[in-house]
C-alpha positions in Angstrom: 29.4 2.1 -12.0 31.8 4.4 -10.1 30.4 3.1 -6.7 31.7 -0.7 -8.1 34.9 0.7 -8.7 34.9 2.4 -5.9 33.9 -1.0 -3.8 36.1 -3.2 -5.6 39.6 -0.4 -4.9 39.0 -0.7 -1.2 38.8 -4.4 -1.3 41.9 -5.0 -2.9 43.4 -2.4 -1.0 42.1 -4.0 2.4 43.1 -7.9 0.9 46.4 -7.2 -0.5 48.4 -8.2 2.7 46.3 -11.2 3.4 46.3 -12.7 0.0 49.8 -13.2 0.3 49.1 -16.1 3.2 47.0 -18.1 0.1 50.2 -18.3 -1.9 51.4 -22.1 -2.5 53.5 -23.6 0.2 55.2 -25.9 -2.1 58.6 -24.7 -3.5 57.7 -23.8 -6.9 57.0 -19.9 -7.9 53.8 -19.4 -9.8 54.8 -15.9 -11.5 51.9 -15.6 -14.3 49.2 -15.3 -11.5 49.0 -11.3 -11.8 45.7 -9.0 -12.6 47.9 -7.7 -15.9 48.8 -11.2 -17.1 48.1 -13.1 -20.1 49.9 -16.1 -20.5 49.4 -19.2 -18.4 52.4 -20.7 -16.1 53.2 -23.8 -17.0 51.4 -26.2 -14.1 53.6 -28.6 -12.5 53.4 -32.3 -14.2 53.7 -35.8 -13.0 55.0 -39.0 -14.3 51.3 -40.9 -15.1 51.1 -44.5 -14.9 48.2 -45.8 -16.9 46.1 -48.3 -14.7 42.6 -47.9 -16.2 41.0 -50.3 -13.5 42.4 -48.2 -10.5 41.4 -44.6 -11.4 37.5 -45.0 -11.9 37.5 -46.8 -8.5 39.3 -44.0 -6.9 37.0 -41.6 -8.9 34.1 -43.1 -7.6 35.2 -43.2 -3.8 36.3 -39.4 -4.3 32.7 -38.5 -5.3 31.5 -39.6 -2.2 33.9 -37.7 -0.1 31.6 -34.6 0.7 31.7 -33.7 4.1 33.7 -32.9 6.5 33.2 -36.2 8.1 35.0 -37.8 4.9 38.1 -35.5 4.6 40.3 -38.4 5.9 38.5 -40.9 3.5 39.6 -38.2 0.4 43.0 -37.7 1.7 43.4 -41.3 1.4 42.8 -41.9 -1.8 44.5 -38.7 -2.8 47.7 -40.1 -1.6 46.2 -43.8 -3.1 46.6 -41.7 -6.5 49.5 -40.1 -5.8 51.5 -43.6 -4.9 49.9 -45.2 -8.3 51.2 -42.2 -10.4 48.0 -41.3 -11.3 48.0 -37.3 -12.5 46.6 -34.4 -11.3 45.7 -32.5 -14.2 42.6 -32.7 -15.6 39.2 -33.8 -14.1 41.0 -35.6 -11.7 42.6 -32.8 -9.7 39.8 -30.5 -10.2 37.8 -33.5 -8.7 40.0 -33.8 -5.8 40.3 -30.1 -5.3 36.4 -30.3 -5.1 36.8 -33.0 -2.9 38.9 -30.5 -0.8 36.3 -27.9 -0.8 33.2 -29.7 0.4 35.1 -31.3 3.1 36.6 -28.2 4.9 40.0 -29.0 4.1 40.8 -25.6 2.5 44.8 -25.8 2.8 44.7 -28.7 1.1 43.0 -27.4 -1.6 44.5 -23.8 -1.8 47.9 -26.1 -2.7 45.9 -28.7 -4.8 44.5 -25.3 -6.7 47.7 -24.5 -7.4 48.9 -27.6 -9.0 46.1 -27.3 -11.5 45.3 -25.4 -15.6 44.5 -22.0 -14.6 42.9 -21.5 -18.4 40.1 -24.0 -17.5 37.3 -22.4 -15.3 36.5 -25.2 -13.2 39.3 -24.5 -10.3 38.5 -21.1 -10.3 34.6 -22.0 -9.8 35.7 -24.4 -6.6 37.9 -22.0 -5.0 35.1 -18.8 -5.4 32.6 -21.2 -3.9 34.8 -22.7 -1.4 35.5 -18.8 -0.4 32.1 -18.0 -0.7 31.3 -21.4 1.7 33.3 -20.0 3.8 31.7 -16.3 4.4 35.1 -14.8 2.9 33.3 -13.0 0.4 35.6 -10.4 -0.5 38.1 -13.2 -1.0 36.1 -14.6 -3.3 35.2 -11.7 -5.5 39.3 -10.6 -5.1 39.3 -14.3 -7.0 37.2 -13.5 -9.4 38.5 -10.5 -11.0 41.9 -12.2 -10.7 40.4 -14.8 -12.4 39.3 -12.5 -15.7 43.1 -10.9 -15.2 44.5 -14.0 -16.4 42.6 -14.2 -19.2 40.1 -17.1 -17.7 36.7 -17.0 -19.3 34.1 -17.5 -16.7 31.1 -19.9 -17.4 27.4 -20.4 -15.8 28.8 -22.3 -13.1 31.0 -19.2 -12.4 28.6 -16.9 -11.7 26.3 -18.1 -9.3 28.8 -17.9 -6.5 30.3 -14.5 -7.3 26.6 -13.3 -7.2 26.2 -14.8 -4.0 29.8 -13.2 -3.3 28.0 -9.7 -3.8 25.0 -10.8 -2.0 27.1 -11.4 1.2 28.9 -7.6 1.0 25.3 -6.3 0.5 26.8 -4.4 -2.7 24.1 -4.0 -5.2 26.6 -2.0 -6.7 29.6 -4.7 -7.4 26.5 -7.1 -8.3 25.4 -5.1 -11.0 29.0 -5.1 -12.3 29.2 -9.1 -12.8 25.4 -8.7 -14.3 26.8 -6.6 -16.9 29.6 -9.6 -17.5 27.0 -12.5 -17.5 25.0 -10.2 -20.2 27.7 -9.9 -22.0 28.7 -13.4 -22.0 25.3 -14.4 -23.4 23.9 -16.2 -19.0 21.9 -13.5 -18.0 18.9 -16.3 -19.0 20.5 -19.3 -17.8 17.8 -20.4 -15.2 20.9 -21.0 -12.3 22.4 -17.5 -13.1 19.1 -15.3 -13.6 17.9 -16.8 -10.0 21.0 -15.8 -8.1 20.6 -12.5 -9.5 16.8 -12.6 -8.5 17.7 -13.4 -5.3 20.3 -11.1 -5.0 18.3 -7.4 -6.0 15.3 -9.2 -4.0 17.2 -9.7 -0.7 18.6 -6.0 -1.1 15.7 -3.9 -1.8 15.8 -4.1 -5.8 12.4 -5.9 -6.1 10.9 -4.4 -9.3 14.3 -4.9 -10.8 14.4 -9.0 -10.0 10.8 -8.8 -11.4 12.0 -7.5 -14.5 14.4 -10.6 -14.8 11.8 -12.8 -13.5 9.6 -11.7 -16.0 12.3 -12.3 -19.0 13.2 -15.1 -18.2 11.9 -18.2 -20.5 12.2 -21.0 -18.5 11.0 -20.9 -15.1 11.7 -23.5 -12.7 10.6 -24.4 -9.3 14.1 -22.7 -7.9 13.0 -19.7 -9.9 9.6 -19.4 -8.9 10.1 -19.7 -4.7 12.9 -17.1 -5.1 10.6 -14.7 -6.3 8.3 -15.6 -4.0 10.5 -16.0 -1.3 12.0 -12.2 -2.8 7.8 -10.7 -2.1 7.8 -12.2 1.2 10.8 -10.8 2.2 10.1 -6.9 1.1 7.2 -7.1 2.9 4.6 -7.1 -0.5 2.6 -10.0 0.5 0.1 -9.5 -2.2 2.6 -9.8 -4.9 4.0 -12.4 -2.6 0.1 -14.4 -3.7 -0.2 -12.8 -7.1 3.3 -14.7 -8.1 1.9 -18.4 -6.7 -1.5 -17.9 -8.6 0.8 -17.3 -12.0 2.7 -20.3 -11.2 -0.6 -22.4 -10.7 -1.3 -21.8 -14.3 1.8 -23.3 -15.2 3.4 -26.8 -15.4 5.6 -26.0 -12.3 4.1 -27.8 -9.3 4.3 -26.1 -6.0 6.6 -28.5 -3.6 7.7 -27.6 0.6 9.4 -24.4 -0.2 7.0 -22.6 -2.4 4.2 -23.6 0.4 5.9 -22.2 3.2 7.1 -18.9 1.7 3.1 -18.4 0.5 1.7 -19.4 3.7 3.9 -16.9 5.5 2.1 -14.5 3.7 -1.1 -15.6 4.6 -0.3 -15.4 8.0 1.0 -12.3 7.9 -1.8 -10.6 6.1 -4.6 -12.8 8.4 -5.6 -14.8 5.0 -7.3 -17.7 6.5 -9.3 -18.4 4.7 -7.2 -18.2 1.7 -4.5 -20.1 3.8 -7.1 -23.0 4.7 -7.7 -23.3 1.1 -3.3 -23.8 1.3 -4.3 -26.5 3.6 -6.2 -28.5 1.5 -3.6 -28.4 -1.7 -0.9 -29.3 0.5 -2.9 -32.3 1.4 -3.4 -32.9 -2.1 0.3 -32.6 -2.9 0.8 -35.2 -0.2 2.9 -32.9 1.6 0.9 -32.6 4.9 3.1 -34.4 7.0 6.1 -32.7 5.4 8.0 -30.7 8.5 9.0 -27.5 7.3 5.4 -27.0 5.3 3.9 -28.6 8.6 5.3 -26.4 11.1 4.5 -23.1 8.3 0.7 -24.4 8.8 0.9 -24.2 12.4 2.7 -20.8 12.5 -0.3 -19.4 9.9 -3.0 -20.5 12.2 -1.5 -19.6 15.6 -0.5 -15.8 14.0 -4.2 -15.9 12.4 -5.7 -16.6 16.3 -7.3 -19.8 15.0 -5.3 -21.4 17.7 -7.6 -24.6 18.0 -7.2 -25.7 14.7 -3.8 -24.8 15.5 -3.3 -27.0 18.1 -5.1 -29.8 16.9 -2.6 -29.7 13.6 0.1 -29.9 16.6 -1.5 -32.8 17.8 -2.2 -34.7 14.6 2.2 -34.4 13.8 3.2 -38.1 13.9 7.1 -36.7 14.6 7.3 -33.0 16.5 10.5 -31.3 15.9 12.1 -28.4 17.7 10.3 -26.4 15.3 7.0 -27.1 16.3 7.1 -26.9 19.6 8.1 -23.0 19.4 5.9 -22.4 16.9 2.9 -23.8 19.1 4.3 -21.6 22.3 5.2 -18.8 20.6 1.4 -18.9 19.0 -0.2 -19.2 22.5 2.1 -16.5 23.5 1.0 -14.0 20.6 -3.1 -14.6 21.4 -2.8 -14.0 25.3 -3.0 -17.7 26.4 -0.8 -17.7 28.8 -1.1 -20.4 31.1 -1.4 -22.8 27.5 2.0 -21.7 26.6 3.2 -22.3 30.6 1.9 -25.6 30.1 2.8 -26.5 26.6 6.7 -25.4 27.8 6.2 -27.8 30.5 5.1 -30.9 28.3 8.3 -29.7 26.2 10.8 -30.3 28.9 8.9 -33.4 30.0 9.2 -34.7 26.9 13.1 -34.6 26.8 13.2 -31.7 24.4 15.7 -29.4 24.9 14.7 -25.6 24.3 17.0 -23.3 22.6 16.8 -20.2 22.0 14.1 -19.6 19.7 12.0 -21.3 22.6 12.8 -18.7 25.2 12.8 -15.9 22.6 9.0 -16.9 22.4 8.5 -17.6 25.9 9.9 -14.6 27.7 7.5 -12.4 26.8 4.6 -14.5 28.8 7.2 -13.5 31.9 7.1 -9.7 30.7 3.2 -9.7 31.6 3.7 -10.3 34.9 6.9 -11.8 36.3 8.5 -10.7 39.3 12.5 -10.2 38.6 13.1 -14.0 40.5 11.5 -16.0 38.3 13.3 -13.9 35.3 16.7 -14.8 36.8 15.6 -18.4 37.4 15.0 -18.2 33.2 18.1 -16.8 32.9 19.9 -18.9 35.1 18.5 -21.9 33.1 20.4 -20.6 30.0 23.5 -19.8 31.3 23.8 -23.4 33.1 22.4 -25.6 29.5 24.5 -23.6 26.9 21.8 -21.9 25.0 22.8 -19.2 22.6 22.7 -16.0 23.4 21.6 -14.8 20.1 20.2 -11.3 18.6 16.6 -12.8 19.8 17.3 -13.8 23.1 19.2 -11.2 23.7 16.1 -8.9 23.2 14.0 -10.8 25.4 16.3 -11.0 28.3 16.9 -6.9 28.2 12.8 -7.0 27.7 12.0 -9.1 30.6 14.6 -6.9 32.7 13.7 -3.8 31.7 9.9 -4.5 32.8 11.3 -5.5 35.9 12.9 -2.6 36.4 16.5 -4.1 36.6 17.6 -1.2 34.0 21.5 -2.4 35.1 21.2 -6.0 34.6 19.9 -5.4 31.2 22.7 -3.2 30.7 25.0 -5.9 31.6 23.3 -8.2 29.0 23.5 -5.6 26.5 27.4 -4.6 26.9 27.6 -9.2 26.6 30.4 -10.0 24.2 27.2 -11.7 21.8 26.4 -10.3 18.5 24.5 -6.9 18.8 22.1 -5.7 15.6 19.2 -3.1 15.1 16.4 -5.3 17.4 19.1 -5.7 20.3 19.6 -1.5 20.0 15.7 -1.1 19.8 14.8 -3.3 23.3 17.6 -1.2 25.1 16.0 2.0 24.1 12.1 0.7 24.6 13.6 -0.2 28.2 15.0 3.0 28.8 12.1 4.7 27.6 9.7 2.6 30.2 11.9 3.5 32.7 12.0 7.2 32.1 15.8 7.2 31.2 15.2 9.0 28.0 18.8 10.9 28.0 20.1 7.0 28.1 17.8 6.0 25.6 18.6 8.7 22.9 22.3 8.1 23.3 21.9 4.3 22.3 20.5 5.8 19.1 23.3 7.8 18.4 25.8 5.1 19.5 23.8 2.9 17.0 23.8 5.4 14.0 27.8 5.7 14.3 27.5 2.1 14.1 26.4 2.2 10.8 23.3 0.0 11.7 19.9 0.8 9.9 17.0 1.7 12.3 14.3 -0.1 11.6 10.4 1.7 11.6 9.9 0.0 15.4 13.6 1.5 16.5 12.3 4.6 15.5 9.2 4.5 16.7 10.8 3.2 19.9 13.1 6.4 19.9 10.4 9.2 19.5 8.9 8.8 23.0 12.2 9.6 24.5 12.0 13.2 22.6 8.3 13.5 24.4 9.3 12.5 27.7 12.1 15.6 27.3 9.8 18.0 25.7 12.8 18.2 23.5 11.0 19.9 20.2 14.0 20.4 18.6 15.5 16.9 18.7 11.8 15.6 17.9 11.7 17.6 14.5 15.6 16.6 13.9 14.3 13.0 14.1 11.4 13.7 11.9 13.4 14.9 9.6 15.7 11.9 9.8 12.7 9.5 9.2 11.4 11.5 6.2 14.7 11.4 4.5 14.7 7.1 4.7 11.3 6.6 3.6 9.6 6.0 7.1 7.3 8.8 7.2 4.7 7.1 5.3 4.4 4.0 7.7 1.1 4.7 10.2 3.3 3.1 13.0 6.3 5.6 13.0 3.9 8.0 11.9 1.3 7.5 15.0 5.1 7.6 17.0 5.5 11.1 15.4 1.7 12.5 16.4 2.3 11.5 19.6 6.0 12.9 20.2 4.6 16.7 18.7 1.6 16.1 21.1 3.0 15.7 23.9 5.2 18.8 23.3 2.4 20.9 22.7 2.4 21.3 19.3 -1.0 19.6 18.5 -0.9 21.4 15.3 2.0 19.7 14.0 0.5 16.2 15.2 -2.6 17.2 13.2 0.1 17.8 10.0 1.3 14.3 10.3 -1.9 12.7 11.0 -3.0 14.3 7.6 0.3 13.6 5.7 -0.6 9.9 6.2 -2.2 8.3 3.1 -3.4 4.8 4.2 -4.7 5.3 7.9 -4.7 2.7 10.2 -6.6 2.4 13.3 -3.4 2.8 15.4 -2.8 5.9 13.7 -6.6 7.5 14.1 -6.5 6.0 18.0 -3.1 8.2 18.5 -4.6 11.6 17.0 -8.1 11.3 19.0 -5.9 10.6 22.3 -3.8 13.3 21.3 -6.5 15.8 21.1 -7.9 13.9 24.4 -5.0 14.8 26.6 -4.4 18.1 25.2 -7.6 19.7 26.3 -9.5 19.5 23.5 -11.7 16.7 23.9 -14.5 18.6 21.3 -11.7 17.7 18.2 -11.2 14.2 19.7 -15.3 13.5 19.5 -14.8 14.9 16.1 -12.5 12.7 14.7 -14.0 9.3 16.8 -17.3 10.3 14.3 -14.9 10.6 10.9 -12.9 7.5 11.7 -16.1 5.6 11.8 -17.7 7.8 8.8 -13.9 6.8 7.0 -14.6 2.7 7.1 -12.0 2.1 9.7 -13.1 0.1 12.3 -12.9 1.0 16.2 -11.4 -1.5 18.6 -11.0 -0.9 22.4 -8.3 2.1 22.4 -10.8 4.2 19.9 -12.9 3.6 22.4 -11.6 4.3 25.6 -10.1 7.4 23.9 -13.5 8.6 22.5 -15.1 7.7 26.2 -12.2 9.6 28.2 -12.5 12.5 26.0 -16.9 12.9 26.7 -15.7 12.4 30.6 -13.6 15.5 29.9 -16.2 17.7 28.6 -18.7 16.8 30.3 -20.8 15.2 27.6 -23.0 12.9 29.6 -25.5 12.5 26.3 -22.4 11.3 24.0 -20.5 8.4 26.4 -23.8 7.1 27.0 -24.5 6.9 23.0 -20.7 5.2 22.8 -22.0 2.8 25.5 -25.0 1.6 23.5 -22.8 1.2 20.6 -20.4 -1.2 23.3 -23.8 -3.4 23.7 -24.0 -3.6 20.3 -21.0 -4.6 19.3 -18.0 -6.7 20.1 -16.6 -4.6 23.0 -19.9 -5.6 25.2 -17.4 -7.3 27.9 -13.9 -5.6 26.6 -12.3 -4.7 30.2 -10.5 -1.9 29.3 -13.4 -0.3 27.3 -15.5 -0.8 30.1 -12.9 0.8 32.3 -13.5 4.1 30.4 -17.2 3.6 30.6 -16.6 3.8 34.4 -14.1 6.9 34.7 -16.8 8.5 31.8 -19.6 8.5 33.7 -18.2 8.9 37.5 -16.5 12.3 35.7 -19.9 12.9 34.0 -21.1 12.7 37.8 -23.4 9.8 37.4 -21.8 7.4 40.1 -24.6 5.1 40.2 -24.0 4.2 36.4 -20.7 4.2 37.3 -21.2 1.0 40.0 -23.7 0.2 37.9 -21.2 -0.9 35.0 -18.7 -2.0 37.3 -21.5 -4.3 39.2 -22.2 -5.9 35.5 -18.6 -6.5 34.4 -18.3 -10.6 33.9 -14.6 -9.9 34.6 -12.5 -7.6 36.5 -8.7 -6.5 36.2 -6.9 -4.1 37.9 -7.7 -1.0 35.4 -11.4 -1.6 36.4 -10.8 -2.2 39.9 -8.2 1.3 39.8 -11.3 3.3 37.9 -14.3 1.9 40.5 -11.8 3.2 43.4 -10.8 6.5 41.5 -14.6 7.1 40.7 -15.5 6.9 44.5 -12.2 9.2 46.0 -13.2 11.7 43.4 -17.0 12.1 44.6 -15.6 12.1 48.4 -16.7 8.8 49.4 -13.3 7.8 50.6 -15.0 4.8 53.0 -16.6 3.4 49.2 -13.2 3.8 47.8 -11.1 1.9 50.6 -13.6 -0.8 50.8 -13.2 -1.1 46.9 -9.4 -1.4 47.8 -9.7 -4.5 50.5 -12.0 -6.5 47.7 -9.7 -6.1 45.2 -7.0 -7.4 47.4 -9.4 -10.3 48.6 -10.2 -10.8 44.8 -6.1 -11.6 44.3 -5.4 -8.5 42.3 -2.1 -7.0 43.0 -2.7 -3.1 43.4 -0.3 -0.9 41.1 1.2 2.6 40.8 -2.2 3.8 39.3 -4.5 2.2 42.5 -2.1 4.3 45.0 -2.5 7.5 43.1 -6.5 7.0 43.2 -6.4 6.3 46.9 -3.9 9.2 47.6 -6.1 11.3 45.8 -9.2 10.4 47.5 -7.7 10.9 51.1 -6.7 14.4 50.1 -11.0 15.2 48.8 -11.6 13.8 51.7 -9.3 15.7 54.2 -8.0 12.6 55.6 -4.2 13.5 55.6 -2.4 10.6 57.9 -4.4 8.3 56.0 -3.0 9.3 52.6 0.4 9.8 53.9 0.0 5.7 55.6 -0.7 4.6 51.6 2.1 6.4 50.3 4.6 4.7 52.7 2.7 1.1 52.1 3.2 1.5 48.3 6.7 2.2 48.5 8.1 0.7 51.3 6.0 -2.6 52.1 5.1 -3.1 48.2 8.4 -1.7 46.7 6.3 0.6 43.8 8.3 3.5 43.0 6.7 6.6 43.1 6.0 8.7 40.1 5.9 12.2 39.7 1.8 11.9 40.1 2.0 10.6 43.6 4.1 13.2 44.7 1.8 15.8 43.0 -1.1 13.9 44.7 0.7 14.2 48.4 1.8 18.0 48.1 -2.1 18.6 46.9 -3.0 16.1 50.3 -0.8 18.3 52.5 -1.4 22.1 50.9 -5.3 21.2 51.1 -4.5 20.9 54.9 -2.8 23.8 55.2 0.5 21.9 56.0 2.6 23.4 53.5 5.9 23.3 54.9 5.2 19.4 55.0 4.3 20.0 51.5 7.2 22.1 50.5 9.6 19.2 52.6 7.8 16.2 50.2 9.2 18.1 47.4 12.8 18.7 48.3 12.7 14.6 49.1 12.0 13.8 45.5 14.7 11.6 44.0 14.5 13.4 40.5 13.3 16.9 39.8 10.0 18.0 40.3 7.8 19.2 37.2 5.7 22.4 36.4 2.8 20.0 37.7 4.3 19.8 41.1 5.3 23.5 41.8 1.3 24.2 40.7 0.2 22.3 42.9 2.2 23.8 45.9 1.2 27.5 44.3 -2.0 26.9 44.6 -2.1 25.7 48.5 -0.7 28.9 49.1 -3.2 30.8 46.7 -5.3 28.9 49.3 -3.7 29.9 52.3 -1.8 33.0 51.6 1.6 31.9 52.2 3.7 34.4 50.0 7.1 33.3 51.0 6.2 29.7 49.4 4.6 30.9 46.8 7.3 33.0 45.7 9.5 29.8 46.1 7.2 27.6 43.5 6.6 30.7 41.1 10.1 31.4 40.4 10.8 27.3 39.5 7.4 27.5 37.3 8.7 30.6 35.5 11.4 28.3 34.1 9.8 25.3 33.8 6.3 26.8 32.0 7.1 30.6 31.3 4.5 31.0 28.8 1.7 29.5 31.0 -0.8 32.3 31.9 -2.3 30.8 35.0 1.2 30.6 37.2 1.0 34.3 36.6 -2.5 34.7 37.7 -2.0 32.7 41.1 1.3 34.7 42.1 -0.9 37.8 41.4 -3.6 36.3 43.5 -1.2 35.6 46.1 0.3 39.3 46.8 -3.3 41.0 46.1 -4.6 38.8 49.0 -1.7 40.0 51.3 -2.5 43.7 50.1 1.0 44.0 47.9 -0.2 45.7 45.6 3.5 46.7 43.8 4.3 43.2 43.7 1.0 42.8 41.4 1.9 45.4 39.4 5.3 43.8 39.0 3.9 40.8 37.5 1.5 42.5 35.1 4.6 44.0 33.9 6.4 40.6 33.7 3.5 39.3 31.8 3.6 41.7 29.4 7.4 41.8 28.5 7.2 37.8 28.1 3.8 38.5 25.8 1.9 36.2 27.9 -2.0 36.4 27.2 -4.2 35.3 30.0 -6.7 32.6 29.0 -10.1 33.1 29.9 -11.6 30.5 31.7 -14.6 28.3 30.4 -18.1 27.2 32.0 -20.2 24.8 30.4 -23.6 23.5 30.9 -25.3 20.3 29.4 -29.4 21.2 29.2 -32.1 19.3 27.4 -28.8 17.5 24.6 -27.6 21.0 24.0 -24.1 22.5 25.5 -23.7 25.9 27.2 -20.4 27.7 27.1 -19.9 30.8 29.2 -16.8 33.2 30.1 -17.1 35.7 32.4 -20.0 38.6 32.4 -20.8 36.7 29.2 -23.3 38.6 27.0 -23.2 36.9 23.7 -25.5 33.9 24.9 -29.3 34.2 22.8 -30.7 33.8 26.6 -28.2 36.3 28.3 -31.0 38.7 29.5 -32.7 36.4 31.2 -29.9 34.5 32.6 -28.9 37.6 34.7 -32.1 38.3 35.9 -32.7 35.2 37.2 -29.1 35.0 38.8 -30.0 38.8 40.5 -33.7 37.2 41.7 -31.9 34.2 42.9 -28.8 36.7 45.1 -31.6 38.8 46.4 -33.4 35.7 48.3 -30.1 34.4 49.1 -29.4 38.0 51.1 -32.4 37.8 52.6 -31.6 34.4 54.1 -28.3 35.9 55.7 -26.0 35.0 52.8 -22.5 37.3 52.8 -20.8 37.4 49.4 -16.8 36.4 50.6 -14.5 37.9 47.5 -12.4 36.2 45.9 -9.8 38.6 46.2 -9.3 41.3 48.1 -10.1 45.1 46.8 -7.8 47.2 46.2 -7.7 50.7 49.0 -8.7 53.0 46.0 -11.3 50.4 44.5 -12.9 50.4 48.1 -12.3 54.5 48.8 -14.7 54.9 45.7 -17.1 52.9 46.5 -17.9 54.7 50.0 -20.5 57.1 49.8 -19.3 60.8 50.0 -20.3 62.3 53.1 -22.9 65.8 52.5 
């Protein structure tokens, strides 16, 4: 109640100056309209010429004037009434006022209003209705409270538009104040007033209040049922929406086109195709199958449920197709990945003389985003500008999306900054675009601006901005965002929860990622996939495989991402047995011909050492995309077979598949394994200069490794200095490893200095630098590095080795003695070493020995 009073005071204060412009333009003064007034001013009187025949005729003509086109005719009728001396009081004056409101002549309506009697609610009702129709909700409410101040009692026709004004301001608090007045006057259970209140509550998230009032209504007509249905659909509660429809079927109220549109949209969202098909039969029984809104909703339902054959059949059967029909069918093709069909239908639509609108392009542009060139995107944009297509928030978002995916972020920013509406959807598109292009700071700036503008981020916005925190490894900021999400009630969403998990995992806090995962009550396939992938990428492949088994045991169905993540974990172990089990599962199920799962299978067999099986899987694939080609190119490269890898690359080009950044990463890596530095450099320049593919951090790390393996350390360092962005720990770590291999102390110091700033707790870098100094015989420097590790609390993590024997994994560390067969293992190793020495083998020490150790090992001279 306090909130409502405060809102009302603010409204009055803001509108007090504007209200003066709505005072009557006629010479008389209306002294009685004040909030504290009780007596009503005496209305202006006209002499009445009694013409019983003329007045009804003029009123009859007046009633036909209901739209802006008939305003001129309405004014002529009004003029005739004045000339004929017909008075404006009572029913005729109210009808004139109503005519001006409906025809959009608001200044005429204002002048008419001040000539009427204010003790009747009808003039006030028309003025409140007029303000509401114009979207001037503040004025509508101000007039309502003026009405009360003048002592005029509202009737049941006043409240629907007053409630609509509350809804226009998104003010449930003011709505509750009006609701109290409605209860006091006994109008709460009126079907029109009640449906308005139910709509207000449901559209502002108060669905329980809406349902409580709905259940109390003694008589429910079709409008009331539809309002409640629509309320549940808008609040995402499709189950209750269908429940309300089933209740409605038990009554004598027949569903109409609005009813079917609501309930079928619920079926589309919940993928209830069987129930939707039954509704289709009911639609035919009701004779509404050719009703345009119903047919369009049916088409959208079939398309969203993946039943494109039925959708297209319905589309072809429709005697008359409008723009909504074409848009629905194009959108259905795009959503289901049928890009060629969507493109053909778009051109059919143009040929049929149908002019596409912003919804058409919002549906069609994602088709281009999948593989469009920048030129194609600009052509579509030019068409939109030339034909004056309205740039609404949906089209604006789609254009931003395509430009960002084509790497033209500057153009995306220009569209974002255009003087057209910007809402949370547009901001989300811009945030996603920045993240996609690695501009994480810019993404966070947009999110901050969104918050300053008092826009409420939705779950998609939050899931889009979290990767920016992960990209910057800003754990503190990520935690703050997590707190904001928790406070605003988005934490329970699987979609947002998965993004939080991914953020924590990429910031190195797998424990917090797992904690978030456990806090999600209803885990879907996305949350499971996110956790499995996080474990795989953070060096926990055993936990990833265990989660994969738990996911299946818990009844969650695997998808291609689940299979790919589990196979990646098998590759990282490596665990060939588990990988083969998953392969067998794929062969039995729906993943037999899944491109991404099969590509992951190639990678798994390759990393487990079985190149023959990897090649066999590739050869047996019915269809191949860039991912599968990249997998086999990398497989041959990792096994040192550069020639085969390059042959596959040329076959890929002949097959019409365009290489991407991953392709060249695999080729440059293969050149590095084979020691072919010049070939690797050639492909790097071919990628960046001829194909225009921007080199990423991984490419530079690969080039540093390529030069480093060949001992060309100065060129490796030069490559780092030429990078257009700051090198990460991976790049400097690669250089340090090369320095260790070739004994370059000077460059090792430069690399380690940067590494200790970027990743000060990684023990591996300290050990590498220590080994470089040990090889150079700089033992004082070795001691300094060990002291630095102690000061910073860095502990050396022991390295593990493992081997699979008879389907059992055996894990070892250096000087391992805990294994049950350790005595037999060491005896065998000793015998093997003796045999090797007999053949002339001389052990090469990994590190130079300390002089003191050498002296201790020398035999004493007697």
